[in-house]
Each structure stands twice: as C-alpha cells, then as structure tokens.
The first five atom37 places (N, CA, C, CB, O) and aatype in JSON, in Angstrom:
{
  "aatype": [15, 2, 18, 9, 10, 13, 6, 10, 2, 11, 17, 16, 10, 14, 7, 10, 5, 11, 8, 1, 16, 12, 0, 11, 4, 9, 0, 15, 6, 0, 6, 8, 1, 0, 10, 13, 6, 3, 11, 11, 1, 3, 1, 9, 0, 15, 15, 9, 6, 10, 6, 17, 14, 3, 7, 5],
  "atom_mask": [
    [1, 1, 1, 1, 1],
    [1, 1, 1, 1, 1],
    [1, 1, 1, 1, 1],
    [1, 1, 1, 1, 1],
    [1, 1, 1, 1, 1],
    [1, 1, 1, 1, 1],
    [1, 1, 1, 1, 1],
    [1, 1, 1, 1, 1],
    [1, 1, 1, 1, 1],
    [1, 1, 1, 1, 1],
    [1, 1, 1, 1, 1],
    [1, 1, 1, 1, 1],
    [1, 1, 1, 1, 1],
    [1, 1, 1, 1, 1],
    [1, 1, 1, 0, 1],
    [1, 1, 1, 1, 1],
    [1, 1, 1, 1, 1],
    [1, 1, 1, 1, 1],
    [1, 1, 1, 1, 1],
    [1, 1, 1, 1, 1],
    [1, 1, 1, 1, 1],
    [1, 1, 1, 1, 1],
    [1, 1, 1, 1, 1],
    [1, 1, 1, 1, 1],
    [1, 1, 1, 1, 1],
    [1, 1, 1, 1, 1],
    [1, 1, 1, 1, 1],
    [1, 1, 1, 1, 1],
    [1, 1, 1, 1, 1],
    [1, 1, 1, 1, 1],
    [1, 1, 1, 1, 1],
    [1, 1, 1, 1, 1],
    [1, 1, 1, 1, 1],
    [1, 1, 1, 1, 1],
    [1, 1, 1, 1, 1],
    [1, 1, 1, 1, 1],
    [1, 1, 1, 1, 1],
    [1, 1, 1, 1, 1],
    [1, 1, 1, 1, 1],
    [1, 1, 1, 1, 1],
    [1, 1, 1, 1, 1],
    [1, 1, 1, 1, 1],
    [1, 1, 1, 1, 1],
    [1, 1, 1, 1, 1],
    [1, 1, 1, 1, 1],
    [1, 1, 1, 1, 1],
    [1, 1, 1, 1, 1],
    [1, 1, 1, 1, 1],
    [1, 1, 1, 1, 1],
    [1, 1, 1, 1, 1],
    [1, 1, 1, 1, 1],
    [1, 1, 1, 1, 1],
    [1, 1, 1, 1, 1],
    [1, 1, 1, 1, 1],
    [1, 1, 1, 0, 1],
    [1, 1, 1, 1, 1]
  ],
  "atom_positions": [
    [[25.24, 20.95, 25.35], [25.0, 20.18, 24.11], [23.84, 19.2, 24.28], [26.27, 19.42, 23.7], [23.16, 18.87, 23.31]],
    [[23.62, 18.72, 25.51], [22.47, 17.85, 25.77], [21.16, 18.55, 25.45], [22.47, 17.38, 27.21], [20.23, 17.95, 24.91]],
    [[21.11, 19.83, 25.8], [19.89, 20.6, 25.55], [19.62, 20.69, 24.05], [19.99, 22.02, 26.16], [18.48, 20.55, 23.6]],
    [[20.69, 20.91, 23.26], [20.53, 20.99, 21.8], [20.04, 19.65, 21.26], [21.88, 21.4, 21.13], [19.15, 19.61, 20.41]],
    [[20.63, 18.55, 21.74], [20.2, 17.22, 21.31], [18.73, 16.99, 21.63], [21.07, 16.14, 21.96], [17.98, 16.46, 20.82]],
    [[18.34, 17.39, 22.84], [16.95, 17.23, 23.25], [16.02, 18.01, 22.33], [16.75, 17.7, 24.71], [14.98, 17.51, 21.91]],
    [[16.41, 19.25, 22.01], [15.6, 20.07, 21.12], [15.5, 19.41, 19.74], [16.2, 21.48, 20.99], [14.43, 19.41, 19.13]],
    [[16.61, 18.87, 19.25], [16.59, 18.19, 17.94], [15.66, 16.99, 17.97], [18.02, 17.75, 17.55], [14.83, 16.81, 17.08]],
    [[15.8, 16.16, 19.02], [14.96, 14.97, 19.15], [13.49, 15.33, 19.23], [15.37, 14.16, 20.37], [12.63, 14.67, 18.65]],
    [[13.22, 16.4, 19.99], [11.83, 16.82, 20.18], [11.18, 17.14, 18.83], [11.76, 18.05, 21.12], [9.99, 16.88, 18.63]],
    [[11.96, 17.7, 17.92], [11.38, 18.08, 16.63], [11.46, 16.95, 15.6], [12.08, 19.31, 16.09], [10.56, 16.82, 14.77]],
    [[12.53, 16.15, 15.65], [12.7, 15.15, 14.59], [11.9, 13.88, 14.83], [14.16, 14.8, 14.45], [11.39, 13.28, 13.88]],
    [[11.76, 13.44, 16.09], [11.05, 12.19, 16.35], [9.61, 12.2, 15.85], [11.06, 11.9, 17.83], [9.21, 11.28, 15.14]],
    [[8.81, 13.22, 16.2], [7.44, 13.23, 15.66], [7.43, 13.26, 14.13], [6.67, 14.44, 16.19], [6.58, 12.64, 13.5]],
    [[8.4, 13.98, 13.54], [8.48, 14.04, 12.09], [8.78, 12.67, 11.5], [0.0, 0.0, 0.0], [8.17, 12.26, 10.51]],
    [[9.73, 11.96, 12.12], [10.07, 10.62, 11.64], [8.89, 9.67, 11.77], [11.27, 10.07, 12.41], [8.6, 8.89, 10.87]],
    [[8.19, 9.75, 12.92], [7.04, 8.88, 13.12], [5.95, 9.18, 12.1], [6.49, 9.04, 14.55], [5.27, 8.27, 11.62]],
    [[5.78, 10.47, 11.78], [4.77, 10.85, 10.8], [5.13, 10.28, 9.43], [4.64, 12.39, 10.73], [4.28, 9.77, 8.71]],
    [[6.44, 10.39, 9.08], [6.89, 9.84, 7.8], [6.68, 8.34, 7.75], [8.36, 10.19, 7.55], [6.24, 7.79, 6.74]],
    [[7.0, 7.67, 8.86], [6.87, 6.21, 8.92], [5.4, 5.82, 8.78], [7.45, 5.66, 10.24], [5.07, 4.86, 8.07]],
    [[4.52, 6.56, 9.45], [3.09, 6.28, 9.36], [2.59, 6.5, 7.94], [2.3, 7.17, 10.34], [1.81, 5.7, 7.42]],
    [[3.04, 7.59, 7.32], [2.65, 7.87, 5.94], [3.13, 6.77, 5.01], [3.2, 9.22, 5.49], [2.41, 6.33, 4.11]],
    [[4.37, 6.32, 5.23], [4.93, 5.25, 4.4], [4.11, 3.97, 4.55], [6.4, 4.99, 4.78], [3.85, 3.28, 3.56]],
    [[3.71, 3.66, 5.79], [2.87, 2.48, 6.03], [1.54, 2.61, 5.31], [2.65, 2.28, 7.54], [1.06, 1.66, 4.69]],
    [[0.94, 3.8, 5.4], [-0.35, 4.03, 4.74], [-0.23, 3.86, 3.24], [-0.88, 5.43, 5.07], [-1.08, 3.22, 2.61]],
    [[0.83, 4.42, 2.66], [1.04, 4.32, 1.21], [1.25, 2.86, 0.82], [2.25, 5.19, 0.77], [0.71, 2.4, -0.19]],
    [[2.03, 2.13, 1.62], [2.31, 0.73, 1.32], [1.04, -0.1, 1.38], [3.35, 0.17, 2.29], [0.78, -0.91, 0.48]],
    [[0.23, 0.09, 2.43], [-0.99, -0.71, 2.56], [-1.99, -0.34, 1.47], [-1.62, -0.52, 3.96], [-2.73, -1.19, 0.99]],
    [[-2.01, 0.94, 1.09], [-2.9, 1.36, 0.01], [-2.5, 0.69, -1.29], [-2.87, 2.9, -0.14], [-3.35, 0.26, -2.07]],
    [[-1.19, 0.59, -1.53], [-0.69, -0.07, -2.73], [-1.05, -1.56, -2.71], [0.84, 0.11, -2.86], [-1.41, -2.13, -3.73]],
    [[-0.94, -2.18, -1.53], [-1.31, -3.6, -1.39], [-2.78, -3.8, -1.69], [-0.98, -4.11, 0.01], [-3.16, -4.72, -2.42]],
    [[-3.63, -2.94, -1.11], [-5.07, -3.04, -1.36], [-5.37, -2.91, -2.84], [-5.83, -1.97, -0.56], [-6.19, -3.65, -3.39]],
    [[-4.7, -1.95, -3.5], [-4.94, -1.73, -4.92], [-4.5, -2.95, -5.72], [-4.2, -0.47, -5.4], [-5.18, -3.34, -6.67]],
    [[-3.36, -3.55, -5.34], [-2.87, -4.74, -6.03], [-3.85, -5.9, -5.87], [-1.48, -5.14, -5.5], [-4.14, -6.61, -6.84]],
    [[-4.36, -6.09, -4.65], [-5.35, -7.14, -4.41], [-6.6, -6.9, -5.24], [-5.71, -7.21, -2.92], [-7.16, -7.84, -5.82]],
    [[-7.05, -5.65, -5.29], [-8.25, -5.3, -6.06], [-8.02, -5.59, -7.54], [-8.62, -3.82, -5.85], [-8.91, -6.12, -8.21]],
    [[-6.83, -5.23, -8.06], [-6.51, -5.5, -9.46], [-6.5, -7.0, -9.74], [-5.15, -4.88, -9.82], [-6.98, -7.44, -10.79]],
    [[-5.97, -7.79, -8.8], [-5.96, -9.24, -8.96], [-7.38, -9.79, -9.04], [-5.2, -9.91, -7.81], [-7.68, -10.62, -9.89]],
    [[-8.25, -9.32, -8.16], [-9.64, -9.78, -8.16], [-10.33, -9.42, -9.47], [-10.42, -9.18, -6.97], [-11.08, -10.21, -10.03]],
    [[-10.05, -8.2, -9.95], [-10.65, -7.74, -11.2], [-10.15, -8.62, -12.35], [-10.31, -6.25, -11.46], [-10.93, -8.99, -13.23]],
    [[-8.85, -8.94, -12.33], [-8.27, -9.78, -13.37], [-8.9, -11.18, -13.34], [-6.74, -9.88, -13.2], [-9.21, -11.74, -14.39]],
    [[-9.08, -11.73, -12.14], [-9.71, -13.05, -12.01], [-11.13, -13.02, -12.56], [-9.73, -13.5, -10.54], [-11.56, -13.96, -13.24]],
    [[-11.86, -11.95, -12.27], [-13.24, -11.85, -12.73], [-13.28, -11.76, -14.26], [-13.92, -10.61, -12.09], [-14.13, -12.39, -14.89]],
    [[-12.36, -10.99, -14.85], [-12.29, -10.88, -16.31], [-11.93, -12.24, -16.91], [-11.25, -9.8, -16.74], [-12.52, -12.67, -17.9]],
    [[-10.96, -12.92, -16.3], [-10.54, -14.23, -16.8], [-11.69, -15.23, -16.76], [-9.35, -14.76, -15.98], [-11.89, -15.98, -17.72]],
    [[-12.44, -15.25, -15.66], [-13.54, -16.2, -15.55], [-14.67, -15.86, -16.52], [-14.08, -16.23, -14.1], [-15.34, -16.76, -17.02]],
    [[-14.89, -14.56, -16.79], [-15.94, -14.2, -17.74], [-15.52, -14.55, -19.16], [-16.26, -12.69, -17.64], [-16.36, -14.89, -19.99]],
    [[-14.2, -14.47, -19.45], [-13.71, -14.88, -20.77], [-13.9, -16.38, -20.95], [-12.22, -14.49, -20.96], [-14.29, -16.84, -22.02]],
    [[-13.62, -17.14, -19.89], [-13.81, -18.6, -19.95], [-15.27, -18.94, -20.2], [-13.33, -19.25, -18.65], [-15.57, -19.89, -20.93]],
    [[-16.18, -18.18, -19.6], [-17.6, -18.42, -19.81], [-18.0, -18.12, -21.26], [-18.44, -17.57, -18.84], [-18.79, -18.86, -21.86]],
    [[-17.44, -17.05, -21.82], [-17.78, -16.67, -23.18], [-17.16, -17.61, -24.21], [-17.34, -15.25, -23.45], [-17.71, -17.8, -25.29]],
    [[-16.02, -18.19, -23.87], [-15.33, -19.07, -24.82], [-15.19, -20.47, -24.21], [-13.93, -18.5, -25.19], [-14.13, -20.79, -23.68]],
    [[-16.22, -21.29, -24.29], [-16.12, -22.67, -23.77], [-15.08, -23.48, -24.55], [-17.5, -23.37, -23.84], [-14.69, -23.09, -25.65]],
    [[-14.64, -24.59, -23.98], [-13.52, -25.33, -24.55], [-13.83, -25.97, -25.9], [-13.09, -26.39, -23.6], [-12.91, -26.22, -26.67]],
    [[-15.08, -26.24, -26.21], [-15.36, -27.0, -27.42], [-15.35, -26.22, -28.72], [0.0, 0.0, 0.0], [-15.51, -26.82, -29.78]],
    [[-15.16, -24.89, -28.68], [-15.35, -24.11, -29.9], [-14.07, -23.82, -30.64], [-16.02, -22.82, -29.57], [-14.09, -23.17, -31.68]]
  ]
}
C-alpha cells in the first residue's frame, strides 16, 4: 500500500502545485487589474475636477 500511496503522491503533488501556482497568478492578475482600474478612476476624477472648477 505504501507503493500505491507513493504513486498517488508522485502524480498529485505536481498537479496541486500547478493549481496553486495558477491560482496565485490569477489572483495577482486580478489585483493588478484592480489597481489599474483605480488609477484610471483617479485620472478620470481629476480630469472632471479640472473641467468643472468649484466656482461654476
């Protein structure tokens, strides 16, 4: 039974690590996209402030 466990581990561990790496990549990609969206929103907000000064 040890041999069977070893065979299972040999195949599942790399698969699990690959899934974990993919999950990390997807998460960091989502974070980067969120940061980019925030920067874009800030830029739009500041350009709106420039177009509409407080006195009008």
